[in-house]
C-alpha positions in Angstrom: 66.0 67.2 79.5 62.8 69.0 78.4 61.3 66.5 75.9 61.2 62.8 76.7 59.9 60.1 74.4 58.8 56.6 75.4 58.0 54.0 72.8 55.0 51.8 73.6 53.7 48.6 71.9 51.5 45.6 72.7 54.0 44.1 75.1 53.8 44.8 78.9 57.6 45.3 79.0 57.2 48.5 76.9 54.7 49.9 79.3 57.0 49.1 82.2 60.0 50.7 80.4 57.9 53.8 79.7 57.3 54.3 83.4 61.0 54.9 83.9 60.7 57.6 81.2 57.8 59.0 83.0 59.6 59.3 86.3 62.6 60.8 84.6 60.4 63.4 82.9 58.8 64.2 86.2 62.2 64.7 87.9 63.4 67.0 85.1 60.1 68.9 84.6 60.0 67.7 81.0 57.1 66.9 78.7 56.6 63.2 78.0 55.6 61.9 74.5 54.1 58.4 74.4 54.5 56.9 70.9 53.0 53.8 69.4 53.6 53.1 65.7 51.5 50.1 64.5 52.9 48.2 61.6 50.5 48.0 58.6 48.5 44.9 58.9 49.2 44.5 62.6 46.5 42.4 64.5 43.7 44.4 66.0 44.5 42.7 69.3 48.0 44.2 69.4 46.6 47.7 68.5 44.0 47.5 71.4 46.7 46.3 73.9 49.0 49.2 73.0 46.2 51.7 73.1 45.1 50.6 76.5 48.7 50.8 77.8 49.0 54.4 76.5 45.8 55.3 78.2 47.1 53.9 81.5 50.3 55.8 81.1 48.5 59.1 80.2 46.4 58.8 83.4 49.5 58.0 85.5 51.3 61.0 84.0 48.4 63.4 84.6 48.2 62.1 88.2 51.9 63.0 88.6 51.3 66.5 87.0 53.6 65.7 84.1 52.7 67.2 80.7 52.0 64.3 78.3 51.1 63.8 74.7 50.1 60.5 73.0 51.0 59.8 69.4 49.3 56.7 67.8 50.0 56.1 64.1 50.4 53.4 61.5 53.6 53.0 59.6 57.2 51.9 60.0 58.0 52.1 63.8 61.7 53.0 63.5 61.4 55.4 60.6 58.4 57.2 62.1 60.0 57.5 65.5 63.1 59.0 63.8 60.8 61.7 62.2 59.1 62.4 65.6 62.5 62.7 67.3 63.5 65.3 64.8 60.1 67.2 64.6 59.6 67.3 68.4 63.3 67.9 69.2 63.3 64.9 71.5 66.3 64.8 73.8 66.0 61.3 75.3 64.1 58.2 74.3 63.1 55.2 76.4 62.4 51.8 74.8 62.2 48.2 75.9 64.4 45.4 74.9 63.1 41.9 74.5 64.2 38.5 73.3 63.3 38.2 69.7 64.1 34.5 69.2 63.3 31.5 71.5 66.1 29.4 72.8 68.7 32.0 72.0 70.9 34.2 74.2 69.5 37.5 75.1 70.7 40.1 72.7 69.7 43.5 71.3 67.1 43.2 68.5 67.1 45.2 65.3 64.6 47.8 66.7 66.7 48.4 69.8 69.9 48.8 67.7 68.0 51.2 65.4 67.1 53.3 68.4 70.7 53.4 69.5 71.5 55.1 66.1 69.2 58.1 66.8 71.0 61.4 67.5 69.4 61.8 70.9 70.2 60.1 74.2 68.7 56.6 74.5 67.7 54.4 77.5 67.0 50.8 76.6 65.3 49.0 79.4 65.3 45.2 80.0 62.5 44.3 82.4 63.2 41.3 84.6 60.9 42.0 87.5 57.6 43.9 87.0 57.4 44.2 90.8 60.5 46.3 91.0 59.6 49.3 88.9 60.2 51.6 91.8 63.9 50.9 92.5 65.1 51.4 96.0 68.7 50.3 95.1 70.6 51.3 92.0 73.8 49.7 90.9 76.0 51.7 88.5 79.1 49.8 87.1 81.8 52.2 86.0 84.7 51.6 83.6 88.1 53.3 83.7 87.3 55.2 80.6 83.9 57.0 80.5 82.6 59.1 77.6 80.1 61.9 78.0 80.8 61.8 81.8 78.6 64.7 82.7 75.4 63.4 81.0 75.9 59.9 82.3 76.2 61.3 85.9 73.2 63.6 85.3 71.0 60.8 84.0 71.9 58.6 87.0 71.3 61.4 89.4 67.8 62.1 88.0 66.7 58.5 88.4 68.1 58.2 91.9 66.3 61.4 92.9 63.1 60.3 91.1 62.9 57.1 93.2 64.8 58.3 96.3 67.2 55.3 95.7 70.3 54.2 97.3 73.2 54.2 94.9 76.2 51.9 94.7 79.0 52.7 92.3 80.9 49.6 91.3 84.3 49.4 89.6 85.8 46.0 88.8 89.5 45.6 88.0 90.9 42.5 86.4 92.5 40.1 88.9 96.0 40.7 90.0 98.4 37.8 90.1 98.3 36.1 93.4 95.3 38.1 94.6 92.4 36.3 96.1 89.1 37.3 94.6 87.2 39.7 96.8 86.0 43.2 97.3 87.3 46.3 99.1 85.1 49.1 100.3 86.4 52.6 99.5 86.2 55.2 102.2 86.6 58.9 102.0 90.0 58.5 103.8 91.4 56.6 100.8 90.6 59.6 98.6 89.4 57.6 95.6 92.7 55.7 95.5 92.9 53.2 92.7 90.2 54.9 90.6 90.7 56.4 87.2 90.5 60.1 86.4 87.1 59.6 84.6 85.6 57.7 87.5 86.7 60.4 89.9 85.1 63.0 87.6 81.9 61.0 87.5 81.9 61.0 91.3 82.5 64.7 91.5 79.4 65.3 89.3 77.3 63.1 91.5 78.4 65.2 94.5 77.5 68.3 92.6 74.0 66.9 92.0 73.7 66.1 95.7 73.5 62.4 95.2 74.6 60.2 98.2 76.3 57.0 97.2 78.5 54.1 98.2 81.6 53.1 96.3 82.9 49.6 95.9 86.1 48.3 94.2 86.4 44.6 93.2 89.1 42.6 91.5 87.4 40.0 89.2 85.7 39.6 85.9 83.4 42.5 85.0 80.4 40.8 83.4 80.1 38.0 85.9 80.8 40.1 88.9 78.3 42.8 88.1 75.5 40.2 88.0 76.8 38.6 91.2 77.0 41.9 93.0 73.5 42.9 91.8 72.1 39.6 93.1 73.9 39.7 96.5 72.9 43.3 97.1 69.4 42.7 95.9 69.7 45.6 93.5 66.4 46.7 91.8 68.0 48.4 88.8 71.4 48.4 87.0 72.3 51.5 84.9 75.0 50.5 82.5 76.8 52.7 80.0 76.9 52.0 76.3 78.9 53.1 73.3 79.1 52.2 69.7 82.5 50.5 70.4 80.6 48.3 72.9 78.3 47.1 70.2 81.2 46.3 67.9 82.9 44.2 70.6 79.6 42.5 71.2 79.5 41.3 67.6 83.1 40.0 67.8 83.2 38.3 71.3 81.1 37.9 74.4 81.7 41.1 76.3 80.8 42.1 79.9 78.0 44.2 78.4 76.5 41.1 76.7 76.9 39.0 79.8 75.0 41.5 82.0 72.3 42.0 79.3 71.7 38.2 79.2 72.2 37.3 82.9 71.0 40.4 84.8 69.1 39.4 88.0 67.2 42.7 88.1 65.9 45.4 85.7 68.6 46.9 83.5 68.9 50.3 81.7 71.4 50.5 78.9 72.2 54.2 78.6 73.7 55.8 75.5 74.3 59.6 75.8 73.5 62.0 73.0 76.1 62.4 70.2 
């Protein structure tokens, strides 16, 4: 990555999400663009809060010797960000997710879904703990089938190096008949036995990027067990893959993706690689 964009608004979650983008920009020697697009008629209070957040982020970026540019405009947030992505040739964008309606399940809002349609890579961040923005423990759930394997591994490796984090790779298989629920640690002696070709390829990329990690295989139910594992391991951040098919399934039935989005006990990044 050479050009990273982070969206900022009046909410503290957006500033927290932008910090992940800042650390990734630092790790990849990229330029960071901080963008706030105020809707026409937005309250002055919101404008002032967003402007102060950008100022704090700019100072933080300069302290980290990371090139940074702030863009503050008035218009349509999603449409204007699309134009900036094209004009600046942005390669990855960070944005915060937030609950749009009270007393409803946590789900992706229209703005977040709009970001996922951009042609660049997208990292949507759900902030649960503001005190864990420097993650020491990363949890990366892996499915049998993984698209854009190399970029997913590269993204995960950048964040792990940026924060010097411990990494746990978690693969959950559906329960076998007669098998008692539980987990099995995978050692190098087992030679990745029981893992799909895509997961093995993902692991090989992490080794190539010199990322140390632990592997864990569970038999259970993916959505529920990802959140249980994150809580029991006291994970600071979950990095979860996303695809357009995942969004379609979310609209039809409650998927593991939706369960983790709603129930995650720690901060969560939903990563969609570039098309």
